[in-house]
N, CA, C, O and the ligand as a Tripos MOL2 file, in Angstrom:
@<TRIPOS>MOLECULE
protein
  309   307    78     0     0
PROTEIN
NO_CHARGES

@<TRIPOS>ATOM
      1 N          -2.1630    8.7210   -8.4480 N.3       1 MET1
      2 CA         -1.6700    8.3140   -7.1280 C.3       1 MET1
      3 C          -2.4010    9.0800   -6.0220 C.2       1 MET1
      4 O          -2.7160   10.2590   -6.1810 O.2       1 MET1
      5 N          -2.6590    8.4210   -4.9300 N.am      2 LYS2
      6 CA         -3.2890    9.0680   -3.7740 C.3       2 LYS2
      7 C          -2.2650    9.9270   -3.0560 C.2       2 LYS2
      8 O          -1.0680    9.6510   -3.1340 O.2       2 LYS2
      9 N          -2.7180   10.9810   -2.3450 N.am      3 PRO3
     10 CA         -1.7650   11.7800   -1.5670 C.3       3 PRO3
     11 C          -1.2070   10.9410   -0.4260 C.2       3 PRO3
     12 O          -1.8590   10.0120    0.0500 O.2       3 PRO3
     13 N           0.0060   11.2750    0.0090 N.am      4 PRO4
     14 CA          0.6040   10.4670    1.0660 C.3       4 PRO4
     15 C          -0.0500   10.6740    2.4290 C.2       4 PRO4
     16 O           0.3050   11.5900    3.1710 O.2       4 PRO4
     17 N          -1.0110    9.8070    2.7430 N.am      5 ILE5
     18 CA         -1.6150    9.7790    4.0760 C.3       5 ILE5
     19 C          -1.4400    8.3570    4.5750 C.2       5 ILE5
     20 O          -1.8100    7.4010    3.8930 O.2       5 ILE5
     21 N          -0.8810    8.2200    5.7570 N.am      6 CYS6
     22 CA         -0.6040    6.8780    6.2890 C.3       6 CYS6
     23 C          -1.9010    6.0920    6.4220 C.2       6 CYS6
     24 O          -2.8650    6.5790    7.0120 O.2       6 CYS6
     25 N          -1.9310    4.8700    5.8730 N.am      7 CYS7
     26 CA         -3.1630    4.0910    5.8990 C.3       7 CYS7
     27 C          -3.3990    3.4690    7.2700 C.2       7 CYS7
     28 O          -4.4620    2.8920    7.5030 O.2       7 CYS7
     29 N          -2.4500    3.5690    8.1670 N.am      8 LEU8
     30 CA         -2.6510    3.0440    9.5220 C.3       8 LEU8
     31 C          -3.0790    4.1250   10.5070 C.2       8 LEU8
     32 O          -4.0270    3.9290   11.2670 O.2       8 LEU8
     33 N          -2.3880    5.2630   10.5000 N.am      9 CYS9
     34 CA         -2.6950    6.2860   11.5060 C.3       9 CYS9
     35 C          -3.3250    7.5400   10.8910 C.2       9 CYS9
     36 O          -3.6210    8.5000   11.6030 O.2       9 CYS9
     37 N          -3.5330    7.5330    9.5560 N.am     10 ASN10
     38 CA         -4.1590    8.6710    8.8630 C.3      10 ASN10
     39 C          -3.3850    9.9740    8.9660 C.2      10 ASN10
     40 O          -3.9430   11.0500    8.7500 O.2      10 ASN10
     41 N          -2.1260    9.8840    9.2870 N.am     11 ASP11
     42 CA         -1.2760   11.0750    9.3230 C.3      11 ASP11
     43 C          -0.8750   11.4680    7.9050 C.2      11 ASP11
     44 O          -0.4670   10.6250    7.1060 O.2      11 ASP11
     45 N          -0.9960   12.7400    7.6100 N.am     12 ARG12
     46 CA         -0.4860   13.2670    6.3520 C.3      12 ARG12
     47 C           1.0130   13.5210    6.5600 C.2      12 ARG12
     48 O           1.4080   14.0990    7.5730 O.2      12 ARG12
     49 N           1.8280   13.1010    5.6250 N.am     13 PHE13
     50 CA          3.2690   13.2370    5.8490 C.3      13 PHE13
     51 C           3.9750   13.6050    4.5610 C.2      13 PHE13
     52 O           3.3990   13.4920    3.4790 O.2      13 PHE13
     53 N           5.2020   14.0390    4.6690 N.am     14 GLU14
     54 CA          6.0170   14.3500    3.4950 C.3      14 GLU14
     55 C           6.4630   13.0390    2.8540 C.2      14 GLU14
     56 O           6.9160   12.1330    3.5540 O.2      14 GLU14
     57 N           6.3410   12.9250    1.5260 N.am     15 PRO15
     58 CA          6.7360   11.6690    0.8750 C.3      15 PRO15
     59 C           8.1740   11.2580    1.1800 C.2      15 PRO15
     60 O           8.5120   10.0780    1.0960 O.2      15 PRO15
     61 N           9.0160   12.2190    1.5310 N.am     16 SER16
     62 CA         10.4140   11.8740    1.8090 C.3      16 SER16
     63 C          10.5760   11.1600    3.1540 C.2      16 SER16
     64 O          11.5930   10.5030    3.3780 O.2      16 SER16
     65 N           9.5910   11.2760    4.0530 N.am     17 SER17
     66 CA          9.7500   10.6750    5.3840 C.3      17 SER17
     67 C           9.1560    9.2700    5.4760 C.2      17 SER17
     68 O           9.6010    8.4650    6.2940 O.2      17 SER17
     69 N           8.1720    8.9720    4.6570 N.am     18 GLY18
     70 CA          7.5910    7.6280    4.6660 C.3      18 GLY18
     71 C           7.7100    7.0430    3.2820 C.2      18 GLY18
     72 O           8.6760    7.3250    2.5740 O.2      18 GLY18
     73 N           6.7550    6.2380    2.8810 N.am     19 GLY19
     74 CA          6.8530    5.7010    1.5340 C.3      19 GLY19
     75 C           5.6780    4.8360    1.1450 C.2      19 GLY19
     76 O           4.8110    4.5130    1.9580 O.2      19 GLY19
     77 N           5.6770    4.4700   -0.1240 N.am     20 LEU20
     78 CA          4.6390    3.6290   -0.6980 C.3      20 LEU20
     79 C           5.1220    2.1810   -0.6360 C.2      20 LEU20
     80 O           6.2270    1.8750   -1.0840 O.2      20 LEU20
     81 N           4.3050    1.3000   -0.0870 N.am     21 ILE21
     82 CA          4.6460   -0.1190   -0.0170 C.3      21 ILE21
     83 C           3.7230   -0.8950   -0.9560 C.2      21 ILE21
     84 O           2.5050   -0.7130   -0.9470 O.2      21 ILE21
     85 N           4.3290   -1.7610   -1.7640 N.am     22 TYR22
     86 CA          3.5450   -2.6510   -2.6180 C.3      22 TYR22
     87 C           3.5010   -4.0210   -1.9590 C.2      22 TYR22
     88 O           4.5320   -4.6780   -1.8150 O.2      22 TYR22
     89 N           2.3120   -4.4530   -1.5600 N.am     23 PHE23
     90 CA          2.1580   -5.7960   -1.0140 C.3      23 PHE23
     91 C           2.0030   -6.7880   -2.1520 C.2      23 PHE23
     92 O           1.7430   -6.4080   -3.2940 O.2      23 PHE23
     93 N           2.1680   -8.0710   -1.8270 N.am     24 THR24
     94 CA          1.9720   -9.1150   -2.8260 C.3      24 THR24
     95 C           0.5360   -9.0520   -3.3440 C.2      24 THR24
     96 O          -0.4040   -8.8970   -2.5650 O.2      24 THR24
     97 N           0.3770   -9.1710   -4.6460 N.am     25 GLU25
     98 CA         -0.9610   -9.0770   -5.2450 C.3      25 GLU25
     99 C          -1.7960  -10.3010   -4.8880 C.2      25 GLU25
    100 O          -1.3320  -11.4300   -5.0440 O.2      25 GLU25
    101 N          -3.0190  -10.0920   -4.4130 N.am     26 ASP26
    102 CA         -3.9630  -11.2050   -4.2980 C.3      26 ASP26
    103 C          -4.7920  -11.2570   -5.5860 C.2      26 ASP26
    104 O          -4.5460  -10.4890   -6.5160 O.2      26 ASP26
    105 N          -5.7600  -12.1510   -5.6380 N.am     27 GLN27
    106 CA         -6.5240  -12.3290   -6.8830 C.3      27 GLN27
    107 C          -7.1800  -11.0240   -7.3400 C.2      27 GLN27
    108 O          -7.1400  -10.6740   -8.5200 O.2      27 GLN27
    109 N          -7.7830  -10.3130   -6.3860 N.am     28 ASP28
    110 CA         -8.4710   -9.0640   -6.7270 C.3      28 ASP28
    111 C          -7.4850   -8.0030   -7.2170 C.2      28 ASP28
    112 O          -7.7620   -7.2760   -8.1700 O.2      28 ASP28
    113 N          -6.3250   -7.9270   -6.5480 N.am     29 ASP29
    114 CA         -5.3160   -6.9470   -6.9630 C.3      29 ASP29
    115 C          -4.8510   -7.2360   -8.3860 C.2      29 ASP29
    116 O          -4.6810   -6.3200   -9.1900 O.2      29 ASP29
    117 N          -4.6470   -8.5210   -8.6900 N.am     30 LYS30
    118 CA         -4.1800   -8.8970  -10.0290 C.3      30 LYS30
    119 C          -5.1650   -8.4210  -11.0810 C.2      30 LYS30
    120 O          -4.7760   -7.8650  -12.1080 O.2      30 LYS30
    121 N          -6.4540   -8.6470  -10.8130 N.am     31 LYS31
    122 CA         -7.5040   -8.2180  -11.7400 C.3      31 LYS31
    123 C          -7.4800   -6.6990  -11.8990 C.2      31 LYS31
    124 O          -7.4790   -6.1690  -13.0100 O.2      31 LYS31
    125 N          -7.4600   -6.0180  -10.7540 N.am     32 HIS32
    126 CA         -7.4840   -4.5570  -10.7290 C.3      32 HIS32
    127 C          -6.2600   -3.9860  -11.4590 C.2      32 HIS32
    128 O          -6.3840   -3.0640  -12.2640 O.2      32 HIS32
    129 N          -5.0890   -4.5400  -11.1700 N.am     33 ASN33
    130 CA         -3.8640   -3.9830  -11.7440 C.3      33 ASN33
    131 C          -3.7130   -4.3150  -13.2340 C.2      33 ASN33
    132 O          -3.0590   -3.5860  -13.9790 O.2      33 ASN33
    133 N          -4.3290   -5.4300  -13.6540 N.am     34 GLU34
    134 CA         -4.3680   -5.7370  -15.0920 C.3      34 GLU34
    135 C          -5.1060   -4.6280  -15.8370 C.2      34 GLU34
    136 O          -4.6770   -4.1830  -16.9020 O.2      34 GLU34
    137 N          -6.2320   -4.1870  -15.2530 N.am     35 ILE35
    138 CA         -7.0430   -3.1200  -15.8730 C.3      35 ILE35
    139 C          -6.2260   -1.8270  -15.9450 C.2      35 ILE35
    140 O          -6.2700   -1.1050  -16.9400 O.2      35 ILE35
    141 N          -5.4760   -1.5490  -14.8650 N.am     36 LEU36
    142 CA         -4.6820   -0.3080  -14.8350 C.3      36 LEU36
    143 C          -3.6130   -0.2810  -15.9220 C.2      36 LEU36
    144 O          -3.1910    0.7890  -16.3620 O.2      36 LEU36
    145 N          -3.1750   -1.4760  -16.3550 N.am     37 LYS37
    146 CA         -2.1160   -1.5370  -17.3690 C.3      37 LYS37
    147 C          -2.6580   -1.2220  -18.7650 C.2      37 LYS37
    148 O          -1.8850   -0.9270  -19.6770 O.2      37 LYS37
    149 N          -3.9770   -1.2820  -18.9360 N.am     38 GLN38
    150 CA         -4.5590   -1.0010  -20.2470 C.3      38 GLN38
    151 C          -4.3260    0.4680  -20.6000 C.2      38 GLN38
    152 O          -4.3290    1.3360  -19.7270 O.2      38 GLN38
    153 N          -4.1250    0.7300  -21.8920 N.am     39 PRO39
    154 CA         -3.9320    2.1280  -22.2950 C.3      39 PRO39
    155 C          -5.1620    2.9640  -21.9270 C.2      39 PRO39
    156 O          -6.2970    2.5250  -22.1070 O.2      39 PRO39
    157 N          -4.9270    4.1490  -21.4190 N.am     40 GLY40
    158 CA         -6.0270    5.0430  -21.1090 C.3      40 GLY40
    159 C          -6.4880    4.9780  -19.6630 C.2      40 GLY40
    160 O          -7.1920    5.8710  -19.1920 O.2      40 GLY40
    161 N          -6.0860    3.9070  -18.9440 N.am     41 TYR41
    162 CA         -6.4800    3.8010  -17.5490 C.3      41 TYR41
    163 C          -5.3900    4.3620  -16.6430 C.2      41 TYR41
    164 O          -4.2050    4.0920  -16.8350 O.2      41 TYR41
    165 N          -5.8030    5.1320  -15.6720 N.am     42 THR42
    166 CA         -4.8590    5.5420  -14.6440 C.3      42 THR42
    167 C          -5.5360    5.2910  -13.3110 C.2      42 THR42
    168 O          -6.7620    5.3340  -13.2100 O.2      42 THR42
    169 N          -4.7550    5.0360  -12.3110 N.am     43 GLY43
    170 CA         -5.3280    4.7900  -10.9980 C.3      43 GLY43
    171 C          -4.2630    4.3540  -10.0450 C.2      43 GLY43
    172 O          -3.0820    4.2690  -10.3840 O.2      43 GLY43
    173 N          -4.7010    4.0820   -8.8550 N.am     44 HIS44
    174 CA         -3.7780    3.6900   -7.7970 C.3      44 HIS44
    175 C          -3.8100    2.1640   -7.7120 C.2      44 HIS44
    176 O          -4.8870    1.5840   -7.5740 O.2      44 HIS44
    177 N          -2.6510    1.5030   -7.7900 N.am     45 PRO45
    178 CA         -2.6570    0.0380   -7.6710 C.3      45 PRO45
    179 C          -3.3010   -0.3820   -6.3440 C.2      45 PRO45
    180 O          -3.0130    0.2070   -5.3030 O.2      45 PRO45
    181 N          -4.1620   -1.3870   -6.3790 N.am     46 SER46
    182 CA         -4.9310   -1.7270   -5.1740 C.3      46 SER46
    183 C          -4.0910   -2.4310   -4.1160 C.2      46 SER46
    184 O          -4.5630   -2.6450   -3.0000 O.2      46 SER46
    185 N          -2.8470   -2.7960   -4.4490 N.am     47 ASN47
    186 CA         -1.9780   -3.4110   -3.4400 C.3      47 ASN47
    187 C          -0.8990   -2.4420   -2.9480 C.2      47 ASN47
    188 O           0.0380   -2.8500   -2.2620 O.2      47 ASN47
    189 N          -1.0320   -1.1620   -3.2970 N.am     48 ALA48
    190 CA         -0.0340   -0.1630   -2.8960 C.3      48 ALA48
    191 C          -0.6180    0.7740   -1.8370 C.2      48 ALA48
    192 O          -1.7150    1.3050   -2.0080 O.2      48 ALA48
    193 N           0.1110    0.9680   -0.7600 N.am     49 PHE49
    194 CA         -0.3760    1.7860    0.3510 C.3      49 PHE49
    195 C           0.7290    2.6830    0.8740 C.2      49 PHE49
    196 O           1.9010    2.3070    0.9000 O.2      49 PHE49
    197 N           0.3290    3.8860    1.2940 N.am     50 TRP50
    198 CA          1.2660    4.8170    1.8940 C.3      50 TRP50
    199 C           1.4310    4.5220    3.3750 C.2      50 TRP50
    200 O           0.4680    4.2010    4.0720 O.2      50 TRP50
    201 N           2.6550    4.6340    3.8380 N.am     51 PHE51
    202 CA          2.9350    4.5120    5.2720 C.3      51 PHE51
    203 C           3.8330    5.6600    5.7010 C.2      51 PHE51
    204 O           4.7880    6.0160    5.0110 O.2      51 PHE51
    205 N           3.5090    6.2320    6.8540 N.am     52 CYS52
    206 CA          4.3370    7.3060    7.4030 C.3      52 CYS52
    207 C           5.6540    6.7180    7.9090 C.2      52 CYS52
    208 O           5.8470    5.5030    7.9370 O.2      52 CYS52
    209 N           6.5310    7.5990    8.2970 N.am     53 GLU53
    210 CA          7.8580    7.1880    8.7750 C.3      53 GLU53
    211 C           7.7650    6.1600    9.9050 C.2      53 GLU53
    212 O           8.5620    5.2250    9.9850 O.2      53 GLU53
    213 N           6.7740    6.3580   10.7740 N.am     54 LYS54
    214 CA          6.6060    5.5150   11.9600 C.3      54 LYS54
    215 C           6.2340    4.0840   11.5940 C.2      54 LYS54
    216 O           6.6320    3.1440   12.2820 O.2      54 LYS54
    217 N           5.4700    3.9110   10.5100 N.am     55 HIS55
    218 CA          4.9540    2.5890   10.1620 C.3      55 HIS55
    219 C           5.6220    1.9750    8.9440 C.2      55 HIS55
    220 O           5.3770    0.8130    8.6190 O.2      55 HIS55
    221 N           6.4610    2.7430    8.2720 N.am     56 TYR56
    222 CA          7.0220    2.3040    6.9930 C.3      56 TYR56
    223 C           7.8500    1.0150    7.1060 C.2      56 TYR56
    224 O           7.6560    0.0690    6.3430 O.2      56 TYR56
    225 N           8.7730    1.0000    8.0710 N.am     57 LEU57
    226 CA          9.6740   -0.1520    8.1780 C.3      57 LEU57
    227 C           8.9280   -1.4280    8.5470 C.2      57 LEU57
    228 O           9.2110   -2.5120    8.0380 O.2      57 LEU57
    229 N           7.9610   -1.2600    9.4560 N.am     58 GLN58
    230 CA          7.1390   -2.3880    9.8780 C.3      58 GLN58
    231 C           6.3640   -2.9570    8.6820 C.2      58 GLN58
    232 O           6.2830   -4.1720    8.5010 O.2      58 GLN58
    233 N           5.8060   -2.0660    7.8830 N.am     59 ALA59
    234 CA          5.0340   -2.4880    6.7180 C.3      59 ALA59
    235 C           5.9390   -3.1180    5.6550 C.2      59 ALA59
    236 O           5.5610   -4.0850    4.9940 O.2      59 ALA59
    237 N           7.1180   -2.5610    5.5070 N.am     60 LYS60
    238 CA          8.0790   -3.0550    4.5170 C.3      60 LYS60
    239 C           8.4070   -4.5300    4.7720 C.2      60 LYS60
    240 O           8.5280   -5.3240    3.8390 O.2      60 LYS60
    241 N           8.5470   -4.8760    6.0510 N.am     61 LYS61
    242 CA          8.8700   -6.2610    6.4210 C.3      61 LYS61
    243 C           7.7570   -7.2190    6.0250 C.2      61 LYS61
    244 O           7.9980   -8.4120    5.8460 O.2      61 LYS61
    245 N           6.5370   -6.7010    5.8880 N.am     62 LEU62
    246 CA          5.3800   -7.5470    5.5880 C.3      62 LEU62
    247 C           4.9780   -7.4800    4.1220 C.2      62 LEU62
    248 O           3.9350   -8.0080    3.7360 O.2      62 LEU62
    249 N           5.8090   -6.8270    3.2980 N.am     63 SER63
    250 CA          5.4190   -6.6070    1.9050 C.3      63 SER63
    251 C           5.4340   -7.8840    1.0710 C.2      63 SER63
    252 O           4.9590   -7.8930   -0.0650 O.2      63 SER63
    253 N           5.9820   -8.9660    1.6350 N.am     64 ASN64
    254 CA          5.9300  -10.2480    0.9310 C.3      64 ASN64
    255 C           4.5910  -10.9520    1.1610 C.2      64 ASN64
    256 O           4.3340  -12.0140    0.5940 O.2      64 ASN64
    257 N           3.7330  -10.3430    2.0050 N.am     65 LEU65
    258 CA          2.3910  -10.8810    2.2350 C.3      65 LEU65
    259 C           1.3920  -10.1210    1.3700 C.2      65 LEU65
    260 O           1.7210   -9.0780    0.8050 O.2      65 LEU65
    261 N           0.1680  -10.6450    1.2650 N.am     66 THR66
    262 CA         -0.8880   -9.8710    0.6120 C.3      66 THR66
    263 C          -1.3590   -8.8030    1.5870 C.2      66 THR66
    264 O          -1.0660   -8.8760    2.7800 O.2      66 THR66
    265 N          -2.0880   -7.8120    1.0860 N.am     67 LYS67
    266 CA         -2.4850   -6.7080    1.9570 C.3      67 LYS67
    267 C          -3.3650   -7.1690    3.1190 C.2      67 LYS67
    268 O          -3.2260   -6.6580    4.2310 O.2      67 LYS67
    269 N          -4.2610   -8.1190    2.8850 N.am     68 SER68
    270 CA         -5.1470   -8.5290    3.9750 C.3      68 SER68
    271 C          -4.3680   -9.2480    5.0710 C.2      68 SER68
    272 O          -4.6490   -9.0660    6.2560 O.2      68 SER68
    273 N          -3.3830  -10.0700    4.6760 N.am     69 GLU69
    274 CA         -2.5370  -10.7370    5.6780 C.3      69 GLU69
    275 C          -1.7080   -9.7090    6.4420 C.2      69 GLU69
    276 O          -1.5870   -9.7710    7.6650 O.2      69 GLU69
    277 N          -1.1380   -8.7610    5.6930 N.am     70 ALA70
    278 CA         -0.2760   -7.7600    6.3140 C.3      70 ALA70
    279 C          -1.0630   -6.8560    7.2690 C.2      70 ALA70
    280 O          -0.5900   -6.5500    8.3640 O.2      70 ALA70
    281 N          -2.2610   -6.4300    6.8560 N.am     71 PHE71
    282 CA         -3.0360   -5.5250    7.7080 C.3      71 PHE71
    283 C          -3.5270   -6.2090    8.9710 C.2      71 PHE71
    284 O          -3.6740   -5.5680   10.0120 O.2      71 PHE71
    285 N          -3.7810   -7.5110    8.8820 N.am     72 LYS72
    286 CA         -4.1680   -8.2480   10.0710 C.3      72 LYS72
    287 C          -3.0750   -8.1030   11.1270 C.2      72 LYS72
    288 O          -3.3560   -7.8760   12.3040 O.2      72 LYS72
    289 N          -1.8270   -8.2380   10.6870 N.am     73 ILE73
    290 CA         -0.6830   -8.1570   11.6060 C.3      73 ILE73
    291 C          -0.4600   -6.7160   12.0490 C.2      73 ILE73
    292 O          -0.2570   -6.4550   13.2350 O.2      73 ILE73
    293 N          -0.4970   -5.7770   11.0960 N.am     74 LEU74
    294 CA         -0.2180   -4.3750   11.4220 C.3      74 LEU74
    295 C          -1.2590   -3.8060   12.3820 C.2      74 LEU74
    296 O          -0.9250   -3.0240   13.2720 O.2      74 LEU74
    297 N          -2.5070   -4.1950   12.2050 N.am     75 LYS75
    298 CA         -3.5770   -3.6280   13.0240 C.3      75 LYS75
    299 C          -3.6780   -4.3040   14.3790 C.2      75 LYS75
    300 O          -4.2890   -3.7540   15.2950 O.2      75 LYS75
    301 N          -3.0970   -5.4760   14.5250 N.am     76 SER76
    302 CA         -3.1540   -6.1510   15.8200 C.3      76 SER76
    303 C          -2.0970   -5.6120   16.7800 C.2      76 SER76
    304 O          -2.1130   -5.9240   17.9710 O.2      76 SER76
    305 N          -1.1930   -4.8150   16.2620 N.am     77 ASP77
    306 CA         -0.1270   -4.2530   17.1130 C.3      77 ASP77
    307 C          -0.6280   -3.1640   18.0340 C.2      77 ASP77
    308 O           0.1500   -2.6000   18.8040 O.2      77 ASP77
    309 ZN          1.4210    5.9160   10.3050 Zn       78 ZN78
@<TRIPOS>BOND
     1     1     2 1
     2     2     3 1
     3     3     4 2
     4     3     5 am
     5     5     6 1
     6     6     7 1
     7     7     8 2
     8     7     9 am
     9     9    10 1
    10    10    11 1
    11    11    12 2
    12    11    13 am
    13    13    14 1
    14    14    15 1
    15    15    16 2
    16    15    17 am
    17    17    18 1
    18    18    19 1
    19    19    20 2
    20    19    21 am
    21    21    22 1
    22    22    23 1
    23    23    24 2
    24    23    25 am
    25    25    26 1
    26    26    27 1
    27    27    28 2
    28    27    29 am
    29    29    30 1
    30    30    31 1
    31    31    32 2
    32    31    33 am
    33    33    34 1
    34    34    35 1
    35    35    36 2
    36    35    37 am
    37    37    38 1
    38    38    39 1
    39    39    40 2
    40    39    41 am
    41    41    42 1
    42    42    43 1
    43    43    44 2
    44    43    45 am
    45    45    46 1
    46    46    47 1
    47    47    48 2
    48    47    49 am
    49    49    50 1
    50    50    51 1
    51    51    52 2
    52    51    53 am
    53    53    54 1
    54    54    55 1
    55    55    56 2
    56    55    57 am
    57    57    58 1
    58    58    59 1
    59    59    60 2
    60    59    61 am
    61    61    62 1
    62    62    63 1
    63    63    64 2
    64    63    65 am
    65    65    66 1
    66    66    67 1
    67    67    68 2
    68    67    69 am
    69    69    70 1
    70    70    71 1
    71    71    72 2
    72    71    73 am
    73    73    74 1
    74    74    75 1
    75    75    76 2
    76    75    77 am
    77    77    78 1
    78    78    79 1
    79    79    80 2
    80    79    81 am
    81    81    82 1
    82    82    83 1
    83    83    84 2
    84    83    85 am
    85    85    86 1
    86    86    87 1
    87    87    88 2
    88    87    89 am
    89    89    90 1
    90    90    91 1
    91    91    92 2
    92    91    93 am
    93    93    94 1
    94    94    95 1
    95    95    96 2
    96    95    97 am
    97    97    98 1
    98    98    99 1
    99    99   100 2
   100    99   101 am
   101   101   102 1
   102   102   103 1
   103   103   104 2
   104   103   105 am
   105   105   106 1
   106   106   107 1
   107   107   108 2
   108   107   109 am
   109   109   110 1
   110   110   111 1
   111   111   112 2
   112   111   113 am
   113   113   114 1
   114   114   115 1
   115   115   116 2
   116   115   117 am
   117   117   118 1
   118   118   119 1
   119   119   120 2
   120   119   121 am
   121   121   122 1
   122   122   123 1
   123   123   124 2
   124   123   125 am
   125   125   126 1
   126   126   127 1
   127   127   128 2
   128   127   129 am
   129   129   130 1
   130   130   131 1
   131   131   132 2
   132   131   133 am
   133   133   134 1
   134   134   135 1
   135   135   136 2
   136   135   137 am
   137   137   138 1
   138   138   139 1
   139   139   140 2
   140   139   141 am
   141   141   142 1
   142   142   143 1
   143   143   144 2
   144   143   145 am
   145   145   146 1
   146   146   147 1
   147   147   148 2
   148   147   149 am
   149   149   150 1
   150   150   151 1
   151   151   152 2
   152   151   153 am
   153   153   154 1
   154   154   155 1
   155   155   156 2
   156   155   157 am
   157   157   158 1
   158   158   159 1
   159   159   160 2
   160   159   161 am
   161   161   162 1
   162   162   163 1
   163   163   164 2
   164   163   165 am
   165   165   166 1
   166   166   167 1
   167   167   168 2
   168   167   169 am
   169   169   170 1
   170   170   171 1
   171   171   172 2
   172   171   173 am
   173   173   174 1
   174   174   175 1
   175   175   176 2
   176   175   177 am
   177   177   178 1
   178   178   179 1
   179   179   180 2
   180   179   181 am
   181   181   182 1
   182   182   183 1
   183   183   184 2
   184   183   185 am
   185   185   186 1
   186   186   187 1
   187   187   188 2
   188   187   189 am
   189   189   190 1
   190   190   191 1
   191   191   192 2
   192   191   193 am
   193   193   194 1
   194   194   195 1
   195   195   196 2
   196   195   197 am
   197   197   198 1
   198   198   199 1
   199   199   200 2
   200   199   201 am
   201   201   202 1
   202   202   203 1
   203   203   204 2
   204   203   205 am
   205   205   206 1
   206   206   207 1
   207   207   208 2
   208   207   209 am
   209   209   210 1
   210   210   211 1
   211   211   212 2
   212   211   213 am
   213   213   214 1
   214   214   215 1
   215   215   216 2
   216   215   217 am
   217   217   218 1
   218   218   219 1
   219   219   220 2
   220   219   221 am
   221   221   222 1
   222   222   223 1
   223   223   224 2
   224   223   225 am
   225   225   226 1
   226   226   227 1
   227   227   228 2
   228   227   229 am
   229   229   230 1
   230   230   231 1
   231   231   232 2
   232   231   233 am
   233   233   234 1
   234   234   235 1
   235   235   236 2
   236   235   237 am
   237   237   238 1
   238   238   239 1
   239   239   240 2
   240   239   241 am
   241   241   242 1
   242   242   243 1
   243   243   244 2
   244   243   245 am
   245   245   246 1
   246   246   247 1
   247   247   248 2
   248   247   249 am
   249   249   250 1
   250   250   251 1
   251   251   252 2
   252   251   253 am
   253   253   254 1
   254   254   255 1
   255   255   256 2
   256   255   257 am
   257   257   258 1
   258   258   259 1
   259   259   260 2
   260   259   261 am
   261   261   262 1
   262   262   263 1
   263   263   264 2
   264   263   265 am
   265   265   266 1
   266   266   267 1
   267   267   268 2
   268   267   269 am
   269   269   270 1
   270   270   271 1
   271   271   272 2
   272   271   273 am
   273   273   274 1
   274   274   275 1
   275   275   276 2
   276   275   277 am
   277   277   278 1
   278   278   279 1
   279   279   280 2
   280   279   281 am
   281   281   282 1
   282   282   283 1
   283   283   284 2
   284   283   285 am
   285   285   286 1
   286   286   287 1
   287   287   288 2
   288   287   289 am
   289   289   290 1
   290   290   291 1
   291   291   292 2
   292   291   293 am
   293   293   294 1
   294   294   295 1
   295   295   296 2
   296   295   297 am
   297   297   298 1
   298   298   299 1
   299   299   300 2
   300   299   301 am
   301   301   302 1
   302   302   303 1
   303   303   304 2
   304   303   305 am
   305   305   306 1
   306   306   307 1
   307   307   308 2
@<TRIPOS>SUBSTRUCTURE
     1 MET1         2 RESIDUE 1 A MET
     2 LYS2         6 RESIDUE 1 A LYS
     3 PRO3        10 RESIDUE 1 A PRO
     4 PRO4        14 RESIDUE 1 A PRO
     5 ILE5        18 RESIDUE 1 A ILE
     6 CYS6        22 RESIDUE 1 A CYS
     7 CYS7        26 RESIDUE 1 A CYS
     8 LEU8        30 RESIDUE 1 A LEU
     9 CYS9        34 RESIDUE 1 A CYS
    10 ASN10       38 RESIDUE 1 A ASN
    11 ASP11       42 RESIDUE 1 A ASP
    12 ARG12       46 RESIDUE 1 A ARG
    13 PHE13       50 RESIDUE 1 A PHE
    14 GLU14       54 RESIDUE 1 A GLU
    15 PRO15       58 RESIDUE 1 A PRO
    16 SER16       62 RESIDUE 1 A SER
    17 SER17       66 RESIDUE 1 A SER
    18 GLY18       70 RESIDUE 1 A GLY
    19 GLY19       74 RESIDUE 1 A GLY
    20 LEU20       78 RESIDUE 1 A LEU
    21 ILE21       82 RESIDUE 1 A ILE
    22 TYR22       86 RESIDUE 1 A TYR
    23 PHE23       90 RESIDUE 1 A PHE
    24 THR24       94 RESIDUE 1 A THR
    25 GLU25       98 RESIDUE 1 A GLU
    26 ASP26      102 RESIDUE 1 A ASP
    27 GLN27      106 RESIDUE 1 A GLN
    28 ASP28      110 RESIDUE 1 A ASP
    29 ASP29      114 RESIDUE 1 A ASP
    30 LYS30      118 RESIDUE 1 A LYS
    31 LYS31      122 RESIDUE 1 A LYS
    32 HIS32      126 RESIDUE 1 A HIS
    33 ASN33      130 RESIDUE 1 A ASN
    34 GLU34      134 RESIDUE 1 A GLU
    35 ILE35      138 RESIDUE 1 A ILE
    36 LEU36      142 RESIDUE 1 A LEU
    37 LYS37      146 RESIDUE 1 A LYS
    38 GLN38      150 RESIDUE 1 A GLN
    39 PRO39      154 RESIDUE 1 A PRO
    40 GLY40      158 RESIDUE 1 A GLY
    41 TYR41      162 RESIDUE 1 A TYR
    42 THR42      166 RESIDUE 1 A THR
    43 GLY43      170 RESIDUE 1 A GLY
    44 HIS44      174 RESIDUE 1 A HIS
    45 PRO45      178 RESIDUE 1 A PRO
    46 SER46      182 RESIDUE 1 A SER
    47 ASN47      186 RESIDUE 1 A ASN
    48 ALA48      190 RESIDUE 1 A ALA
    49 PHE49      194 RESIDUE 1 A PHE
    50 TRP50      198 RESIDUE 1 A TRP
    51 PHE51      202 RESIDUE 1 A PHE
    52 CYS52      206 RESIDUE 1 A CYS
    53 GLU53      210 RESIDUE 1 A GLU
    54 LYS54      214 RESIDUE 1 A LYS
    55 HIS55      218 RESIDUE 1 A HIS
    56 TYR56      222 RESIDUE 1 A TYR
    57 LEU57      226 RESIDUE 1 A LEU
    58 GLN58      230 RESIDUE 1 A GLN
    59 ALA59      234 RESIDUE 1 A ALA
    60 LYS60      238 RESIDUE 1 A LYS
    61 LYS61      242 RESIDUE 1 A LYS
    62 LEU62      246 RESIDUE 1 A LEU
    63 SER63      250 RESIDUE 1 A SER
    64 ASN64      254 RESIDUE 1 A ASN
    65 LEU65      258 RESIDUE 1 A LEU
    66 THR66      262 RESIDUE 1 A THR
    67 LYS67      266 RESIDUE 1 A LYS
    68 SER68      270 RESIDUE 1 A SER
    69 GLU69      274 RESIDUE 1 A GLU
    70 ALA70      278 RESIDUE 1 A ALA
    71 PHE71      282 RESIDUE 1 A PHE
    72 LYS72      286 RESIDUE 1 A LYS
    73 ILE73      290 RESIDUE 1 A ILE
    74 LEU74      294 RESIDUE 1 A LEU
    75 LYS75      298 RESIDUE 1 A LYS
    76 SER76      302 RESIDUE 1 A SER
    77 ASP77      306 RESIDUE 1 A ASP
    78 ZN78       309 GROUP 0 **** ****
């Protein structure tokens, strides 16, 4: 797992104040996460991102979208 640094504002934060959001898997995520499920592989799921307290709730609302759809909205704010 990556250390908790907000993927929007790059703030390092305590895991208790923000959280990890899993977006809907797109084709690439499905491929990537299939590989991670194989024995011996460890890694960070490509559809999982850390968000600080400030951005967590906003990101949570968009977790039913794929990451590219969600980031388009999050970054336009
Ligand atoms: Zn943030």
